[in-house]
C-alpha positions as CSV (number, residue, x, y, z in Angstrom):
1,D,70.9,114.7,87.5
2,V,74.4,113.1,88.0
3,Q,74.7,110.5,90.5
4,L,77.7,108.3,91.4
5,Q,77.3,105.5,93.9
6,A,80.5,103.9,95.4
7,S,80.8,100.5,97.0
8,G,83.4,97.7,97.9
9,G,84.7,99.2,100.9
10,G,85.5,97.4,104.2
11,L,87.8,96.0,106.8
12,V,91.1,94.1,105.6
13,Q,94.3,93.1,107.2
14,P,97.4,94.7,106.0
15,G,98.7,93.0,102.9
16,G,95.2,92.5,101.7
17,S,93.1,93.6,98.8
18,L,89.9,95.5,98.4
19,R,88.1,96.5,94.9
20,L,86.1,99.4,94.8
21,S,83.4,100.2,92.3
22,C,81.5,103.4,91.5
23,T,78.2,103.2,89.2
24,V,77.6,106.6,87.5
25,S,74.3,107.7,85.9
26,G,72.9,110.9,84.5
27,V,75.8,111.7,82.2
28,R,77.6,110.1,79.1
29,F,80.1,108.0,81.3
30,S,82.4,107.3,78.2
31,D,83.2,111.0,77.5
32,Y,84.7,112.0,80.7
33,A,87.8,111.5,82.7
34,W,87.1,109.9,86.3
35,M,89.2,109.7,89.4
36,W,89.4,108.4,93.1
37,L,90.1,110.4,96.1
38,R,90.5,109.8,99.5
39,Q,90.3,111.2,102.8
40,A,91.9,109.8,105.9
41,P,90.9,110.8,109.5
42,G,91.7,114.2,110.2
43,K,93.4,115.2,106.9
44,G,92.2,116.8,103.8
45,P,91.3,115.1,100.6
46,E,94.2,113.3,98.6
47,W,93.6,112.2,95.0
48,V,94.5,108.6,94.3
49,S,94.1,108.0,90.6
50,V,92.9,109.1,87.5
51,I,91.4,107.7,84.1
52,Y,90.9,109.8,81.2
53,A,88.3,108.9,78.4
54,G,90.8,107.1,76.3
55,G,92.0,105.0,78.8
56,T,95.0,106.6,80.0
57,T,95.7,106.4,83.7
58,D,97.7,108.2,86.3
59,Y,98.3,107.5,90.2
60,N,99.7,109.6,93.0
61,D,102.8,108.3,94.4
62,P,101.9,106.6,97.4
63,V,99.6,104.0,95.3
64,K,101.7,103.8,92.3
65,G,102.4,99.7,91.9
66,R,99.7,98.7,94.1
67,F,96.4,99.8,93.1
68,T,94.9,99.7,89.4
69,I,92.2,102.0,88.0
70,S,89.8,101.0,85.2
71,R,86.8,101.7,83.7
72,D,83.8,99.9,82.0
73,N,82.2,102.3,79.5
74,A,79.2,99.5,78.8
75,K,78.3,99.2,82.4
76,N,79.1,103.1,83.4
77,T,81.3,102.0,86.0
78,L,84.6,102.8,87.5
79,Y,86.9,100.5,89.5
80,L,89.8,100.6,91.7
81,Q,91.5,97.5,92.3
82,M,93.7,97.8,95.7
83,N,96.6,95.4,96.5
84,S,99.1,95.2,99.1
85,L,97.0,97.5,101.3
86,N,98.6,99.3,104.4
87,P,97.2,101.0,107.3
88,E,98.0,104.2,105.7
89,D,95.4,103.7,103.1
90,T,92.6,103.8,105.6
91,G,90.1,106.4,104.8
92,V,86.7,107.1,103.0
93,Y,87.1,106.7,99.1
94,Y,85.4,109.0,96.9
95,C,84.7,108.7,92.9
96,Q,84.3,112.0,91.3
97,M,84.2,113.3,87.8
98,K,87.9,114.7,87.2
99,D,86.6,118.2,85.8
100,G,83.5,118.2,87.9
101,M,84.4,118.2,91.5
102,Q,80.6,118.9,92.1
103,Y,79.8,115.2,90.9
104,R,81.2,113.3,93.9
105,G,79.8,110.0,95.1
106,Q,79.0,109.4,98.8
107,G,82.1,107.6,99.5
108,T,82.9,104.2,100.8
109,Q,85.1,103.5,103.9
110,V,88.2,101.4,103.8
111,T,90.0,100.3,107.1
112,V,93.2,98.5,106.9
113,S,94.0,97.2,110.4
114,S,94.9,93.8,112.1
């Protein structure tokens, strides 16, 4: 049974930073690509970033240069370091197996507001 547990969200002022974590169990974490998605209020899901099994990363344009995705295979954990946050980054952030959308965590709320 594959489980993903995201954490690290919260309320932050514009320009601030947060670090999200996603702990994965029930699958050989190191074998797969993982991604972060987000959903803003009233909008559909939007992919944020992906990290492949070999460590290659990619980012959606709105977060390039501000967000950094990483993984720790020894800890079965995916991370998203978010810097220079702005109100448009507000939403629920989900971790997910890239090629298995049925394997998605419960989400963690990020609110960027003064």
